[in-house]
C-alpha positions in Angstrom: 57.9 -132.0 -114.6 56.0 -129.3 -116.4 53.2 -131.8 -116.9 52.9 -132.3 -113.2 52.7 -128.6 -112.6 49.9 -128.3 -115.1 47.9 -131.1 -113.4 48.3 -129.4 -110.0 47.1 -126.1 -111.4 44.1 -127.8 -112.9 43.2 -129.4 -109.6 43.4 -126.0 -107.8 41.1 -124.5 -110.4 38.6 -127.3 -110.0 38.7 -126.9 -106.2 38.0 -123.2 -106.5 35.2 -123.8 -108.8 33.8 -126.4 -106.5 33.8 -124.0 -103.5 32.1 -121.3 -105.5 29.4 -123.8 -106.6 28.3 -124.1 -102.9 27.2 -120.4 -102.1 27.4 -119.1 -98.5 24.9 -116.7 -96.8 26.5 -114.0 -94.6 25.1 -111.4 -92.2 25.7 -108.8 -95.0 23.6 -110.8 -97.4 20.7 -110.8 -94.8 20.9 -107.1 -94.5 21.0 -106.5 -98.2 18.2 -108.8 -98.9 15.8 -107.2 -96.4 14.7 -103.7 -97.2 13.9 -103.0 -93.5 17.7 -102.7 -93.0 18.6 -100.2 -95.8 19.3 -97.4 -93.4 21.4 -99.8 -91.3 23.4 -100.8 -94.3 24.1 -97.1 -95.2 25.2 -96.4 -91.6 27.5 -99.4 -91.6 28.9 -98.3 -94.9 29.6 -94.7 -93.7 31.2 -96.0 -90.5 33.3 -98.5 -92.5 32.0 -101.4 -90.4 30.2 -103.2 -93.3 33.4 -104.6 -95.0 34.5 -106.0 -91.6 31.4 -108.1 -91.0 32.3 -110.9 -93.3 35.6 -111.3 -91.6 33.8 -112.2 -88.4 33.9 -116.0 -87.9 31.0 -115.7 -85.4 28.9 -112.7 -84.6 25.5 -111.6 -83.4 24.0 -108.5 -84.8 21.1 -106.5 -83.2 19.8 -104.9 -86.3 17.7 -101.7 -86.0 14.9 -101.3 -88.6 14.8 -98.3 -90.9 12.4 -96.4 -88.6 14.9 -96.4 -85.8 17.2 -94.1 -87.7 14.7 -91.3 -88.4 15.1 -89.4 -85.1 18.7 -90.5 -84.5 20.9 -89.5 -87.5 24.2 -89.4 -85.5 26.0 -92.7 -86.2 29.6 -93.4 -85.2 31.8 -96.4 -85.8 31.8 -97.1 -82.0 28.0 -97.0 -81.9 27.7 -99.4 -84.8 30.2 -101.8 -83.2 28.0 -101.7 -80.1 25.3 -103.6 -82.1 27.7 -106.6 -82.7 28.4 -109.3 -80.2 31.7 -111.2 -80.3 29.9 -114.5 -79.9 26.8 -116.1 -81.4 23.8 -115.8 -79.1 20.5 -117.5 -80.1 17.1 -116.1 -79.2 16.4 -118.8 -76.6 19.5 -117.6 -74.7 18.2 -114.0 -74.6 15.3 -115.0 -72.4 17.3 -114.5 -69.2 16.6 -111.2 -67.5 19.7 -109.2 -66.6 22.0 -111.1 -69.0 25.2 -109.2 -69.8 26.6 -109.6 -73.3 30.0 -108.6 -74.6 29.9 -106.4 -77.7 32.7 -105.7 -80.2 33.0 -102.1 -78.8 36.4 -102.2 -77.2 36.7 -99.5 -74.4 40.4 -100.2 -73.7 41.6 -99.1 -70.3 38.2 -97.6 -69.5 36.8 -101.0 -68.7 39.7 -103.5 -69.0 37.2 -106.0 -70.3 36.8 -107.9 -73.6 34.3 -105.3 -74.8 31.6 -103.0 -73.6 28.6 -104.7 -72.2 25.0 -104.6 -73.3 22.2 -105.7 -71.0 19.1 -107.9 -71.7 16.0 -106.9 -69.8 12.5 -108.5 -69.9 9.5 -106.4 -69.2 7.5 -108.1 -66.4 4.0 -107.1 -67.8 4.5 -107.9 -71.5 7.4 -110.3 -71.4 8.9 -108.2 -74.2 12.7 -108.6 -74.4 14.9 -105.6 -74.7 18.6 -105.4 -75.4 19.8 -102.1 -74.2 17.2 -99.6 -75.3 16.0 -101.7 -78.3 13.0 -104.1 -78.2 13.6 -107.4 -80.0 10.8 -107.9 -82.5 12.3 -110.9 -84.4 14.8 -113.5 -83.3 17.3 -115.8 -85.1 17.7 -114.6 -88.7 20.6 -117.1 -89.3 23.6 -116.6 -91.4 26.6 -118.8 -92.0 28.8 -116.5 -89.9 26.3 -115.5 -87.2 22.8 -114.5 -86.2 20.7 -111.4 -86.7 18.0 -110.2 -84.2 15.7 -107.4 -85.3 15.3 -104.5 -82.8 13.2 -101.3 -82.8 15.8 -98.7 -81.8 19.4 -97.8 -82.5 21.3 -98.9 -79.4 22.7 -96.1 -77.3 26.2 -96.6 -76.1 26.8 -96.0 -72.4 28.1 -92.7 -71.3 30.5 -91.9 -68.4 29.6 -92.8 -64.8 29.0 -89.2 -63.6 26.7 -88.4 -66.5 24.9 -91.6 -66.0 24.4 -90.9 -62.3 23.1 -87.3 -62.9 20.6 -88.6 -65.5 18.7 -90.5 -62.8 16.5 -88.3 -60.6 16.7 -90.7 -57.7 20.5 -90.4 -57.6 20.7 -86.6 -57.6 21.6 -86.3 -53.9 24.4 -88.9 -54.2 25.6 -87.2 -57.4 25.7 -83.8 -55.6 27.7 -85.2 -52.8 30.2 -86.6 -55.3 30.4 -83.1 -57.0 31.0 -81.4 -53.7 34.0 -83.6 -53.1 35.2 -83.0 -56.6 34.7 -86.6 -57.6 32.6 -85.7 -60.6 35.7 -85.3 -62.8 37.1 -88.6 -61.6 33.9 -90.5 -62.4 33.7 -88.8 -65.8 37.3 -89.6 -66.8 38.5 -92.4 -64.5 38.9 -96.0 -65.5 37.2 -99.3 -64.5 35.2 -97.9 -61.5 32.3 -99.7 -59.7 29.8 -97.4 -57.9 27.4 -98.5 -55.1 24.9 -95.7 -55.3 22.2 -95.1 -52.7 19.0 -93.4 -53.8 17.7 -90.0 -52.6 15.0 -91.6 -50.4 17.6 -93.9 -48.8 19.9 -91.0 -48.0 17.1 -88.9 -46.6 15.7 -91.7 -44.6 18.9 -93.1 -43.2 21.0 -90.0 -42.9 19.3 -87.5 -40.6 19.0 -84.0 -41.9 21.6 -82.7 -39.5 24.0 -85.5 -40.5 23.5 -84.5 -44.2 24.0 -80.8 -43.4 27.1 -81.6 -41.4 28.7 -83.7 -44.2 28.1 -80.9 -46.7 29.6 -78.2 -44.5 33.0 -77.2 -43.4 32.2 -77.0 -39.6 33.7 -79.9 -37.6 35.4 -81.5 -40.6 32.2 -82.3 -42.4 33.7 -82.3 -45.9 36.5 -84.6 -44.9 34.0 -87.0 -43.5 32.0 -86.7 -46.8 35.2 -87.8 -48.5 35.2 -91.0 -46.4 31.6 -91.6 -47.0 31.7 -91.0 -50.8 34.8 -93.1 -51.4 33.3 -95.9 -49.4 30.8 -96.2 -52.1 33.4 -96.6 -54.9 35.7 -99.5 -56.0 38.3 -99.0 -58.7 40.4 -102.2 -59.0 38.1 -103.6 -61.7 34.6 -103.3 -63.1 32.5 -105.5 -60.8 29.5 -106.6 -63.0 27.0 -108.7 -61.1 28.0 -111.9 -63.0 31.5 -111.7 -61.5 30.2 -112.2 -58.0 29.9 -115.8 -56.8 27.0 -116.9 -54.6 27.5 -116.0 -51.0 29.3 -113.1 -49.3 32.2 -111.2 -50.9 34.2 -108.4 -49.3 35.0 -105.7 -51.8 37.8 -103.2 -51.0 36.6 -99.6 -51.5 38.6 -96.5 -52.4 38.2 -95.4 -48.8 40.1 -98.4 -47.7 37.5 -100.4 -45.8 35.8 -103.4 -47.3 32.1 -103.3 -48.2 30.1 -106.6 -48.1 28.4 -107.9 -51.2 25.9 -110.8 -50.8 24.5 -112.7 -53.8 21.9 -115.6 -53.7 21.2 -118.4 -56.1 18.6 -116.4 -57.9 21.1 -113.6 -58.6 19.6 -111.2 -56.1 22.2 -109.0 -54.4 22.6 -107.1 -51.2 25.3 -104.5 -50.6 26.1 -103.2 -47.2 23.0 -104.9 -46.0 20.7 -103.1 -48.4 18.9 -104.7 -51.4 20.3 -103.8 -54.8 17.3 -102.4 -56.7 19.0 -101.8 -60.0 21.8 -104.2 -60.9 24.4 -103.3 -63.6 23.6 -99.8 -64.6 26.2 -99.7 -67.4 28.6 -96.8 -68.1 31.5 -96.4 -70.6 34.0 -96.5 -67.7 32.4 -98.7 -65.2 29.1 -99.9 -63.7 26.6 -98.7 -61.1 24.6 -100.8 -58.6 21.8 -98.9 -57.0 21.3 -99.8 -53.4 18.7 -99.3 -50.6 21.1 -98.8 -47.8 23.5 -96.0 -46.9 27.0 -97.5 -46.5 28.8 -95.8 -43.6 32.5 -96.6 -43.0 33.6 -97.4 -39.5 36.0 -94.4 -39.8 33.0 -92.1 -40.0 31.9 -91.5 -36.4 29.2 -88.8 -35.6 29.8 -86.9 -32.4 28.0 -84.1 -30.5 30.4 -81.7 -32.1 29.4 -82.8 -35.6 25.7 -82.9 -34.8 25.9 -79.3 -33.5 27.5 -78.3 -36.8 24.7 -80.0 -38.7 22.1 -78.3 -36.5 23.2 -74.9 -37.6 24.9 -74.1 -34.3 28.3 -73.5 -35.9 29.0 -70.2 -34.1 28.3 -71.9 -30.8 30.7 -74.6 -31.7 33.4 -72.1 -32.8 33.0 -70.3 -29.4 33.3 -73.7 -27.6 36.5 -74.4 -29.4 37.9 -70.9 -29.0 37.4 -71.0 -25.2 38.9 -74.5 -24.8 35.6 -76.2 -23.8 35.7 -79.0 -26.5 35.6 -81.7 -23.8 31.9 -80.9 -23.5 31.2 -81.8 -27.1 33.9 -84.2 -28.1 35.2 -87.5 -26.7 33.8 -87.3 -23.2 32.4 -90.3 -21.3 30.2 -87.9 -19.2 26.7 -87.2 -20.3 25.7 -83.6 -21.1 22.7 -81.7 -22.3 23.6 -79.0 -24.7 21.4 -75.9 -25.1 22.7 -74.4 -28.3 21.4 -71.2 -29.8 21.0 -71.1 -33.6 23.6 -69.1 -35.5 21.4 -66.2 -36.5 20.7 -65.2 -32.9 24.2 -65.6 -31.4 26.0 -62.6 -30.1 29.0 -61.8 -27.8 26.9 -61.9 -24.6 26.8 -65.7 -24.8 27.8 -67.5 -21.6 28.9 -70.8 -22.9 29.0 -72.9 -19.7 25.5 -71.7 -18.9 24.3 -73.5 -22.0 25.6 -76.9 -20.8 23.9 -79.1 -18.3 25.6 -82.1 -16.7 23.5 -85.2 -17.4 21.2 -86.2 -20.2 17.8 -84.6 -19.8 15.3 -86.3 -22.0 12.0 -84.4 -22.8 10.1 -86.9 -20.7 12.1 -86.0 -17.7 11.5 -82.3 -17.9 8.8 -80.8 -15.6 7.3 -77.3 -15.7 9.1 -75.0 -13.3 12.0 -77.4 -12.5 15.5 -76.0 -12.2 18.4 -77.6 -13.9 22.0 -77.2 -12.9 24.3 -75.7 -15.6 28.1 -75.9 -15.8 28.4 -72.2 -15.1 30.0 -71.5 -11.7 29.9 -68.0 -10.3 31.2 -66.3 -7.1 27.8 -64.6 -6.9 26.4 -67.8 -5.5 29.6 -68.8 -3.7 31.1 -70.8 -6.5 28.1 -73.0 -6.9 26.7 -73.9 -10.3 24.0 -71.5 -11.6 20.6 -72.9 -12.5 18.2 -72.5 -15.4 14.4 -72.9 -15.3 12.4 -75.3 -17.5 9.1 -74.1 -18.8 6.5 -76.4 -20.5 4.1 -74.1 -22.4 1.0 -75.4 -24.1 0.7 -74.1 -27.7 -2.0 -74.4 -30.4 -0.9 -74.9 -33.9 -3.4 -74.3 -36.7 -3.4 -77.4 -39.0 -5.9 -76.6 -41.7 -9.4 -76.6 -40.2 -8.3 -77.9 -36.8 -6.0 -76.7 -34.0 -3.4 -79.1 -32.7 -2.1 -78.7 -29.2 1.5 -79.3 -28.4 3.9 -78.7 -25.5 6.7 -76.3 -26.2 9.9 -76.7 -24.1 11.5 -73.6 -22.9 14.6 -72.8 -20.9 14.5 -69.5 -19.1 11.5 -68.7 -21.4 13.7 -69.3 -24.5 11.9 -71.7 -26.9 13.4 -74.9 -28.1 13.4 -75.1 -31.9 12.5 -78.5 -33.4 12.9 -81.8 -31.7 15.8 -82.5 -29.4 18.6 -84.7 -30.8 20.2 -87.5 -29.0 23.8 -88.5 -29.8 25.5 -91.1 -27.7 25.4 -90.1 -24.0 24.4 -86.5 -24.9 21.3 -84.7 -26.0 21.0 -81.4 -27.9 18.3 -78.8 -27.7 18.5 -76.0 -30.3 17.3 -72.7 -28.8 15.7 -69.8 -30.7 18.0 -67.3 -28.8 20.8 -67.2 -26.4 20.0 -68.3 -22.8 20.0 -65.2 -20.6 21.7 -65.6 -17.3 19.7 -64.6 -14.2 19.4 -60.9 -13.6 20.8 -59.1 -10.6 18.3 -59.1 -7.7 17.6 -55.3 -7.8 17.0 -55.3 -11.5 14.5 -58.2 -11.2 12.7 -56.6 -8.2 12.4 -53.4 -10.2 11.2 -54.9 -13.4 8.6 -57.5 -12.2 5.3 -56.2 -11.1 4.6 -58.8 -8.4 7.9 -57.8 -6.7 7.4 -54.1 -7.0 6.5 -53.5 -3.3 9.7 -55.2 -2.2 11.8 -53.1 -4.4 10.0 -49.9 -3.1 10.7 -50.8 0.5 14.3 -51.8 -0.1 14.8 -48.5 -1.8 13.2 -46.2 0.7 14.9 -48.2 3.5 18.3 -47.5 1.9 19.5 -51.1 2.0 19.8 -51.5 -1.8 23.6 -51.9 -1.7 23.3 -54.4 1.2 20.9 -56.5 -0.8 22.8 -56.2 -4.0 26.1 -57.3 -2.5 24.7 -60.3 -0.6 25.9 -63.6 -2.3 24.4 -67.0 -2.4 21.0 -66.0 -0.9 17.4 -66.9 -1.0 15.0 -64.0 -0.9 11.4 -64.8 0.0 9.5 -61.9 -1.5 6.0 -61.1 -0.3 3.8 -60.1 -3.2 2.5 -56.5 -3.5 -0.9 -57.9 -2.4 0.8 -59.5 0.7 2.2 -56.1 1.8 -1.2 -54.5 1.3 -2.7 -57.1 3.6 -0.7 -55.6 6.5 -3.0 -52.6 6.3 -1.9 -49.9 8.9 1.3 -51.8 9.6 2.2 -51.2 5.9 1.3 -47.5 6.3 3.6 -47.3 9.4 6.5 -48.9 7.5 6.2 -46.2 4.8 6.9 -43.4 7.4 10.6 -43.7 6.8 11.2 -40.3 8.3 10.5 -42.0 11.6 13.4 -43.8 13.2 11.3 -46.6 14.6 9.5 -47.2 11.3 12.8 -47.3 9.5 14.4 -49.8 11.9 11.3 -52.0 11.9 11.0 -52.1 8.2 14.7 -53.0 7.9 14.2 -55.9 10.3 11.2 -57.1 8.2 13.0 -56.9 4.9 16.2 -58.6 6.2 14.0 -61.3 7.7 13.0 -62.2 4.2 16.6 -62.8 3.1 18.1 -66.2 4.0 21.9 -66.5 4.0 21.9 -69.6 1.8 20.6 -70.6 -1.6 17.6 -72.8 -1.3 15.9 -74.1 -4.5 12.5 -75.6 -4.6 13.9 -79.1 -5.1 16.0 -78.7 -1.9 12.9 -78.4 0.2 11.3 -81.6 1.7 8.5 -82.4 4.1 11.1 -82.4 6.9 11.1 -79.0 8.4 14.4 -77.2 8.3 15.6 -74.0 10.0 17.7 -71.4 8.3 19.1 -68.1 9.5 18.1 -64.8 7.9 20.1 -61.7 7.4 18.1 -60.0 10.1 19.3 -62.6 12.7 16.0 -64.3 13.4 15.5 -68.0 12.4 13.0 -69.0 9.8 11.6 -72.5 9.0 10.8 -74.0 5.7 9.0 -77.2 4.7 6.9 -78.8 2.0 3.3 -80.1 2.5 1.1 -81.6 -0.2 3.5 -80.3 -2.8 3.2 -76.7 -1.5 6.2 -74.9 0.1 5.8 -72.9 3.3 8.0 -70.5 5.3 7.2 -69.8 8.9 8.5 -67.7 11.8 6.9 -67.7 15.2 3.2 -67.5 14.5 3.5 -66.3 10.9 3.2 -68.9 8.1 3.3 -68.0 4.4 2.8 -70.1 1.4 5.0 -69.9 -1.7 2.9 -68.8 -4.7 5.8 -68.9 -7.1 9.1 -70.8 -6.6 12.6 -70.6 -8.2 12.7 -67.1 -9.7 16.4 -67.1 -10.5 18.7 -64.2 -9.7 22.4 -63.8 -10.2 23.1 -64.1 -6.5 20.7 -66.9 -5.7 16.9 -67.5 -6.0 13.6 -65.8 -5.2 10.4 -67.4 -3.9 7.3 -65.3 -3.9 5.1 -65.5 -0.8 1.4 -64.8 -0.3 1.9 -63.2 3.1 4.5 -61.1 4.9 6.4 -63.0 7.6 7.0 -60.7 10.5 10.1 -61.5 12.6 9.5 -62.6 16.2 11.7 -59.7 17.4 9.5 -57.1 15.7 7.5 -55.1 18.3 4.5 -53.4 16.6 2.5 -51.3 19.1 -0.7 -49.4 19.0 1.4 -46.2 19.1 3.4 -47.2 16.0 0.2 -48.0 14.1 -1.1 -44.5 14.9 2.1 -43.1 13.5 1.1 -44.6 10.2 -2.5 -43.3 10.5 -3.7 -39.7 10.2 -5.8 -39.7 13.4 -4.6 -36.7 15.3 -8.0 -35.5 16.4 -8.8 -39.0 17.9 -5.5 -38.9 19.8 -6.2 -35.4 21.1 -9.5 -36.6 22.5 -7.9 -39.7 24.0 -5.3 -37.4 25.6 -8.0 -35.1 26.9 -9.6 -38.2 28.4 -6.3 -39.2 30.1 -6.3 -42.5 28.2 -3.1 -42.1 26.2 -1.4 -45.1 27.8 -4.1 -47.4 26.4 -3.3 -46.4 22.8 0.5 -46.7 23.1 1.7 -50.1 24.2 -0.5 -51.7 26.8 0.3 -55.2 28.0 -3.2 -56.3 27.4 -4.5 -56.5 23.8 -6.9 -53.6 22.9 -8.7 -53.1 19.7 -9.1 -49.4 18.9 -11.6 -47.9 16.4 -10.2 -44.7 15.2 -12.4 -42.3 13.1 -10.9 -40.5 10.2 -10.3 -36.8 10.3 -13.2 -36.2 8.0 -15.5 -38.1 10.4 -15.1 -35.3 13.0 -16.3 -32.5 10.8 -19.9 -32.7 12.1 -18.8 -33.2 15.7 -18.2 -30.4 18.3 -14.6 -31.5 18.9 -14.0 -28.3 21.0 -16.7 -29.3 23.5 -15.2 -32.8 23.8 -11.7 -31.5 24.4 -12.9 -29.1 27.0 -14.9 -31.7 29.0 -12.6 -34.5 30.2 -15.5 -36.6 31.4 -17.4 -36.3 28.1 -14.1 -37.0 26.2 -13.5 -40.1 28.4 -17.0 -41.5 27.8 -16.7 -40.9 24.0 -13.1 -42.4 23.8 -14.0 -45.5 25.9 -16.8 -46.2 23.4 -14.1 -46.6 20.7 -11.9 -48.9 22.8 -12.6 -52.7 22.8 -10.8 -54.4 25.7 -10.0 -57.5 23.8 -8.3 -58.8 20.7 -10.3 -59.5 17.5 -8.5 -62.2 15.6 -11.0 -62.0 12.8 -14.2 -60.1 12.1 -17.5 -62.1 12.3 -20.9 -61.1 11.2 -23.3 -60.1 14.1 -20.5 -60.4 16.6 -21.1 -58.3 19.8 -18.1 -56.9 21.5 -17.8 -54.9 24.8 -16.3 -51.4 25.1 -14.6 -49.6 28.0 -17.5 -47.3 28.4 -19.8 -49.7 30.3 -21.2 -53.1 30.3 -24.3 -51.8 28.5 -22.3 -50.0 25.8 -22.0 -52.9 23.3 -20.8 -52.7 19.7 -22.2 -54.9 17.0 -20.1 -55.9 13.9 -22.1 -56.6 10.8 -21.2 -57.6 7.3 -22.4 -55.1 4.8 -24.8 -56.1 2.0 -22.8 -58.0 -0.6 -20.2 -59.0 2.0 -17.4 -56.8 0.7 -16.7 -55.0 4.0 -17.9 -54.8 7.7 -19.8 -52.1 9.6 -19.8 -51.4 13.3 -22.7 -49.7 15.3 -23.8 -49.2 18.9 -26.2 -51.8 20.0 -29.7 -50.5 20.8 -29.1 -47.1 19.3 -31.7 -46.2 16.7 -30.2 -44.2 13.9 -30.3 -44.2 10.1 -26.7 -43.0 9.8 -24.7 -44.1 12.7 -23.2 -47.2 11.1 -19.4 -46.8 10.8 -17.6 -48.7 8.0 -14.4 -50.5 9.0 -11.6 -49.3 6.6 -8.0 -50.5 7.0 -6.6 -52.1 10.1 -3.4 -53.3 11.6 -2.3 -55.8 14.3 0.1 -55.3 17.2 2.7 -57.6 18.7 0.2 -59.0 21.3 -2.9 -59.3 19.1 -4.3 -55.9 19.6 -5.4 -53.8 16.6 -6.3 -50.5 15.2 -9.2 -50.1 12.8 -9.9 -46.9 10.9 -13.6 -46.1 10.7 -15.4 -43.6 8.5 -17.8 -42.3 11.2 -17.8 -41.3 14.8 -19.6 -43.6 17.2 -21.7 -41.7 19.8 -23.1 -43.0 23.1 -26.9 -43.1 23.3 -27.3 -40.5 26.0 -24.7 -38.1 24.8 -26.2 -34.9 23.3 -25.4 -34.7 19.7 -25.2 -31.4 18.2 -28.1 -31.3 15.8 -27.7 -34.9 14.6 -30.0 -36.6 17.1 -32.6 -33.9 16.7 -32.5 -34.3 13.0 -33.0 -38.0 13.3 -36.0 -37.5 15.6 -37.4 -34.9 13.3 -37.0 -37.2 10.4 -38.7 -39.9 12.3 -41.7 -37.7 13.1 -42.0 -36.6 9.5 -41.9 -40.1 8.3 -44.5 -41.1 10.9 -46.8 -38.2 9.9 -46.5 -39.1 6.2 -47.5 -42.7 6.9 -50.4 -41.5 9.1 -51.7 -39.2 6.4 -51.7 -41.9 3.8 -53.6 -44.2 6.2 -56.3 -41.5 6.9 -56.7 -40.7 3.2 -57.1 -44.4 2.4 -59.7 -44.9 5.1 -61.6 -41.8 3.9 -61.6 -43.0 0.3 -62.9 -46.4 1.4 -65.9 -44.9 3.3 -66.8 -42.7 0.4 -66.7 -45.6 -2.0 -68.9 -47.6 0.3 -71.6 -44.9 0.5 -71.7 -44.4 -3.2 -72.5 -48.0 -3.7 -75.4 -48.1 -1.1 -78.9 -48.8 -2.4 -82.0 -48.4 -0.1 -84.7 -51.2 0.0 -88.0 -50.1 -1.1 -91.1 -50.9 1.0 
């Protein structure tokens, strides 16, 4: 029995000796034999990985050369294990771009995979093959228990997801959004997470700036929506490397709850949420990142007018809307609105919210200069109607380097729109540089605006300020200051407010310009319409060739500016004063506004007073100023009724002069031979009047101001007294004759002297003929 045991032992020894006679070459042997790997060997020894290598039945080692260790002395066991693959991969197999390989670095729960992945990438220009960050310079150094591929760098093990994201400049915006929602810690320490990361350019191009600003702010629930948005880009059931997706479409559940669609074609190209994946399998120690070219928005994230206003920096406006229970204008309404929202830094307590909201969606292309738009602000001052705002389109020049660029600036009530308007659903938002001022009270506007100053003056001196101020829902048609001055002597008469008639007449004129209804420019059509004024007389309004006209009896005035808004209605500015048909302006009233007492005394002395009061027939009176009588013997005229009559009749034209015409001859009451001639002065700026056939250097009277009466008569103020040809003029006619003689004598003397000079010259030049 012992013999048998001895034989068996001998056989075992022989078997061992036989196995030793056939030597095996291991990965360790390759490393020891090649001096290029001496630093690698030392690193494997220090990290206690070297003694494990020979126990691997199969393995692939990516072996860094000595130079790879010079600038990277920190070596850990985990980092060394990252250079070993579980399986044997030959060089030919490494020629597949994007290939993911399983290393012997076990990440446990962080990945829930066989081992951490390393990625193969091939440079398109050089066709160089990289594994991780190391370039493969030599393939397939074979050992009995595996293969060695030589690389130029020590492989860097992946770091956590958030660190990986922040290391890429093009993912900084996405990383910041994750940080704002406190997901940075989750991505740093969480397990088996897949991230679909949009680049900065994608976020900026597909999320408008006000959407981004909304998501990163607290107004309107922006941060909560950012949670939805950020979590829709994350999956945490498992690490979804690209090689786990089958060709075709796959719905991947996100942390937010809604699925995101992943599409993969036969070439391995991927699309996520409709966007191309530009970087597949960006590896991390606790997951993987796929960089996408599309922003993935969950269905639960819905942008509204409310949210857009928050993103447009109108947060105080939004807060006021919510505070006053007006959220139906900015949230969940099927009605279209135009929102005029002041920016935050110019918002104060005087804001009238409903005045900043227009019913309907007013696109920029629909806005016209001067148009009025109806706001949601109702006021008793216009009889519970909605107040208006005025649109202004102002041309601006912007300096763009060496050239100026013209643009159209939109304004509402002269408040500028900042930036471009923003459409959201049925609504549109205009951001204003300041709050929108509501229309001023009528008296304030009349007082402050120069074109309306005369109307304010007349209302004040006529003591109807309170009556005008308290009138509601009116249209005031305001003659410009120039229009009032065109009335001439009628205007002067109105200013005599110590006179009862002048006060009453001015009041009737003023109230005739106030219509007891609010009429905006857009309400006026080519069909003539009659309205009642506060003065009681009717007035008509119509449009012709895009111009607006108001008329009463024989007076028609054109609107020079429409739709000047006031708190109690609207103002239109006229180019003429419209006199009411009931107004009775007489010659006598015009003389009350004219300082012509001397003229009236002479007329009285001539027993012609009735003709300058209110004659039925239209008369045109030429009334010299007081200063014109200084060189006239007024005492003699007043003492001689016949002389006064002849003089006065020369200043009375027995007809109406609708307009002054150059070289027009008009009769007088003096006689058929006493004709006056109206002539336009040199330059055409004014008219003169003179007695026909009367030779004088100085007896041309200039027509100054004038005024019309109810029947077409008129009074014109003149700067000189007109004298009949045969009336003796104290000193003036004599002086004219004397001047004539002097002038004649002077001309005669020149003629005689010239004749004498010529005779002398001729004689001096005479030469006698010699015989």
